[in-house]
N, C-alpha and C positions, 0 to 999 in steps of 0.2 A: 789645194781644197780644202777648205777647216773641218770635214770630215773624211776623208779620202786613205783616215786609216782605222775607223769603225771598222770591225767585225764582231761583235757583239753589238743588233738592235734588240733594242728595247719599249713597245707599245705598250700603253694605255690601254682599253677599252672602251667605255662608252666614251662620248662625245670625240674618239681618235682615229679608232678604224673605221667610224662609218662619225660622219659630219652632224655636231648640232643643230647646227641650220634642219636637220633632220623630225624631227623634232619626237624625238622616239623617248628619249628619256624621263619624259612628261607622263607616259603608262609608269614608273618605275618611282616614279616623285610623287604621284596621286594616289599612287597604294599604297608608299611610304606614309603617306600623311592619313589614310582612311586605318592600316595598322596600327599607329603610332593611338591614335584617336580610342580602338576599338580597344585594345591592352590598356590602357592607362584612365579608361570610362570615363573618358573627356569629352568634350565637341569638338568637332573637327576646327573651329578657327581656334581653340587653344593647346588640341593634338600640330598642329599645322607649325607654331611657334614654341613648340616643346623641339619641334623636330627638325627646325633649324639652328634651332642656339642648339642642339647637344653637335654637328651637323660641322660647323664654327669651332666648339669647345674640344670636340674627342673626333672631329677625321670623319666620321661618320656617326649617322643618324644613329644606325647598331652595335657599333661601339660606343655611344651613349645608355643608351637603354640597358647594354650587355651591363653594362660600370653604375650604373645607380639603382636599377631596378631586377637587375639581375635574369635577364631577359636568354630566351630558350636561340641561341642563333640561327638554328638550321629553319626553324618555326617564321624567323623573318626570314629568310635569306627565299624558303621557294614561296612562302605570299609575293614579296613584293617583286620576283621576277617570272608572275606565273604570266605571261604579258602577250599580245600581241606582235607579230615580225614585221605583222603586212606591212607598215609602215615604211618600213626600211628597207632601200629598193640600194641592194650592190651595186658596186662601182664595178663595173668590162675592168676595169685601168688599175686600179691595189692589186689585185691577185698578181701578173706580171711583174708590178711593181718593187714587191714585198719577195715575190720569186727570185732577182737576178740579184739579191741584194750581194754581198759577200760576206760570209759567212752564219751565224747561228742566229736567231729572231727567237722574240720571246715574248708574249703576254705577259703584264705583270698588273695586276686588277683590286682594286676593294670590293669588286663584284667574286662572287662565285666561281667556283669551278663548271657548277653546270650551266651558269646565267653566260659564262668564257664561250665553252664546247657550243649554246643554241645559237646566238649571237654572230661564233667564225664563223659555222657550217651556215648560218640563212649564207653568210658575207662569200663563201664561195672559198676562205683564205687557211681554217681552221687545221686541215693537214701540214700547211709550210711551216708551222711553228715549232724551234724544236723540247720548250715545254711550256709552261704558264705557270706562273704564280698568284695565285685568288686569295681571299680573303682567310679562307681555312688551312691555306699553307705558313701564311702567317700567324697564327694564332690569332686571330679576327682581333689583331692589332695594328690600324689602318696609314696608307699614307695620308698625309707628311711627316708620320711619324719615325723614330730612324732605324728602328727595331726593323718590321718589316725589310726596307734595305740590303739590310744588313745581312737578315736570314735571307737573301733575294741573292745574295750576291754570295755566297757560299754556298748552295746551297746547288749554284749553275756554276761553280767557280769563272767566276768572272772579273776583268782586269780590269777595271772602268775605266782608266784611262784609252780605254779600247771599243769603248763602247759611247751609246748612245740612246739618250733617253725620250721616247715622244711621251706629252701630255697637251690634258684640253687644262687643265688646275693650275696654271704655273707656283699655284702655295710647293705643289707637289715636286718641282722639277731644284730647285732650292740645295735640298739633299746634294742630289745626285751630281749637281756642279760640285759644291764642294768637297764629291767625289773625286773630282775631276773627271765625269762626261761628261759630252756636250747633249746640251742637252736644247732641243723642238717642241715649241710650244703650240697646236691645233688651236686656232682661236677661230670662231662663231658670231656671225652676228647677230643670231636669234636673242628675244630677248629675257636675259636672266637677273632682270632687279628685285625677281623674288630668291634669289637666296644670297645668305650671306657675303657681301661685299669680295672678303680675302676667301671665301670660297668658292665661286661662282668663275666657269668657263671666261676666259680671256678674251679679249675683243680683238686683239696684238696693240689696243695703242700704248702708249708711256708702259712696255716691256720693262719688269723689273732688270738687272746686269747681269742675276745668272741667267738667262736664258739667249744660246749664242744666236739662234733663228728663230722666226716663229708665219707660218701658213695656213691659209683657210682653205688646200685642196695639197690633200696628204700624201697620194699619188700624181698628182703632179711634181708635187719638190722632189719626190722620190724618184722617179723618171728623169731628174735637173740634173740629180747626179752624178760628177763623171770620176771615175775608179782609173 
């Protein structure tokens, strides 16, 4: 079994620990456009172009706004993560699937610590994780840049060859693969055509060579593991 040696399980948060098909992240996307529009004093249509360009070039819209406009990250994160969790239905099969994994479990997200706790608590799984590494912990440097992976590994004493990382964005799995981790791509059939091609969640078609496996149902995939 290719994953039988893994004892460090690393999960992205958004569109990974819940399905991208839930359309939950759309709320954050809309709020980011509104924030950029206000912050840069430009029409929403132009703000959205800037938002997506920064996502592509800097890894996140937040990083682009910080680099180009010296923006306060806390103000941005508090605003865009002030969203309703009502549309996000917890998966009752996910908690036992994560709980029975051998070894340690982590959340590694480009979102904030507060957002990770809010979503994790809502899903009923937050208490299962041994650590959460969020954008603040990475000094606001996002995946897929190399630095946050190095910081995460050092902070939690991870042996990459005994780790697996699950992500909805294929480009965020390239460095974990190169470090020796097993990689799992969480796919979605939602319409992500509004996102830059290289930054959007993956459908599972034509997956890159650095993806070991992919699934549209994380709970079922985890329950199917044999140890």
